Residue, then its C-alpha position, 0 to 999 in steps of 0.5 A: m500500500m505504501l508504494q503508491y506514496e513513494g517519492k510523493v510524501r513530504i519527509p521533514s526528517g529527510c536529507a542525509i549527511s556523511g563525512m570522513i577525515n584522515k587525521k594524518g592528512q593522507l589523501f584517499p579517493g572519493n569512492d568511499i564517500v559516494k558509497s556512504i551517501a548512496l546507502m542513504h538514498e531514500r533520504s533524498n529525492g533527487l533534488g540536490g546532492g553534493f560533496a566537499a573535498y579538501g586537499i584536491y589541488p596540491e599543485y595550486k594549494d596556495l591559490y584560491a580555487i573558485h568554482m563557478f556555475y553560469d547559466h549562460n556565456g553572457a554571465k560567464e563573460t561578465v563575471e570574468l571581467f570582474l574577476n580579472r579586475h580583482f584577481n590574478i588568475k593563474l588558470s581558468e578551465k572547465i571542471p571535468t564531468r562525465k555524462v550521467s543520464s539523471i543529471k540534466d540541465a547542467p549550467i556552465i561549470w568552471r573553476y579559476f585558480a587565483l590570488p587577489r591583485e596586490d593593488k586591489l588589496i592595498e586599495s581595499g585595506l582588507d586582508e586576503n580572506e576578507f577581500v575574497v569574501r566580499c567578492v563572493m558576496q558581490i558576485n552572488a548578489n549582483f551578477e545575474g546567472a552566476f553563482v560561486v560554488s566554492s572559494g577556498k584554497n586546496m578544496g572545492a565543492f561539487k554539487a548538482v540537482g540529482f541523487p548524490e551518487d549520481v552527482g559523484d559520478f557526474y563530477m568524476l570524484d573517483t579521480y580526485k583524492a582528498y584528506i577530508w570528504t563530506a557529502h549531502g543528499r537533499f530532500p528540500t521541504n521549504t526551499p526550491g531544488w536547484w543547482g545553487g541550492a544543493h549542499p554543501f554551502t561554502l565560503l573560503d575554506w568552510s563548507v557545511v552540509h545540513n539535515g534539518e530546518i532552520s526556523s530562525y533563518d530570518a533573524n539569523k539572516r538579518w543579523l548577518k546582513m549587518y556584517g556584510y553577508k548577503c544570503t541570496l541562495q534561497t535556502d536556510t542552510e546558507v546562514i550556518t556557513y556565514m554564521f561560523d565565518l563571522l563568529y570564528r574568523k571575524h570575531r575570533l571566538p574560540l571554537e567551543i564558544a562559537l559552537t555554544a553561541m550557535a547551539a546554546p544550552l536551554w535556559d533551565e539547563i544554564e540555571r543548573m550550572d556552577r556559577k562561573k559557567r552559568e555566567l559565561m553561558k548567560s553572557i554568550r546568549a546575551v551577546y550572541g542571541s541572534a547567532l542562535i540557530n533554532g530548529p532541528f539540525s545536524i551539520i558537518l562543518g568542514s575546514k582545511n584543518g578538520i571537521v566538526a559535527l553538531n546536533d541541535r540541543i534536543k537532538l531532533r536529527s540523527l547523527v552518528a560518529a565512529v573512529k577507526d585507526d586514523f579515520v573519523y567518520i560521521a553520518s546520519e546513520e550508522s549503516a552509512i559508516r559501516v558500509i565503508c568501515p565494517k569494524p570501527d574501533r568505536v561508534w557513538a551517537p553524540m548528545g544534542g549540542e555536543p560537538v564531534i571535533a576531528l582535527l588533523e594531527g598537529v593542529e589545535s583548532i579548526 
């Protein structure tokens, strides 16, 4: 009887996330991350899939790898004029893809390896990262038919409208090697399924894959706008990436404080803490109340230094973690880990609001 409803029923708990890191920084191909996310096929509906990979461009590791979608050649020409005014571009090329029957209506998919022009940096008075962020915001907000997919160094995002295993095949991820992979299978509920709206969402080296629904999106978006961030991608997940960039990179909060601001303890829990911790939590909630992310969520945040996984405080979305030798795995379901790591050393389900932090060896923070 239920088969007649398959693919037609709204599933608020849908979406799948998966991620893995080799803590020694050893590179490994994308086959395993595709296999992991493919196991959770029923959590998606074909309206979005994507991956982030770190360490894939060692020959250009000191350059910003700017991945772009263009709706048409006119948009490409206009953006390239902008990029050439602001960057020294070392290489411009089409991102390799292969034909996959289920992936349709692909935009022009391009990448540039570049550094900001020295004269433009001096003129702006900004550091390199902030300069790149402002250029990304300008392109996404003001250039019709163009969208920045990713903009970090030695990393990239690969996403599309489709099931994630088909997206991985389309982008030939078996030909890339990375020390961190994250993946997402999308089941959009309140926002459209389109190429730019697929996960991961990125900015500089940050990437976010997310299962859930951000009910505080409008409040978060208005607060971010005060600091120059423009949410233009028609989905609530975008705010998580920008929020972390603001709290951690710009405000320089310690990782634990930034995560607490985004997934703060409930007030009755705060009241039961010892005095010193209680005052700290109250201060965080008072100063960064607009950074609080409400609603059910599980996320994996990727960066060049590692990954962080986090649930909402009352754990309304599933999240499982595991460790095997130098690898750390995170996924929406334990089965998605065991399909690529049958005998992990340890498996656990993190508590709500309890982060899982996996860093490269020798690195102290994300």
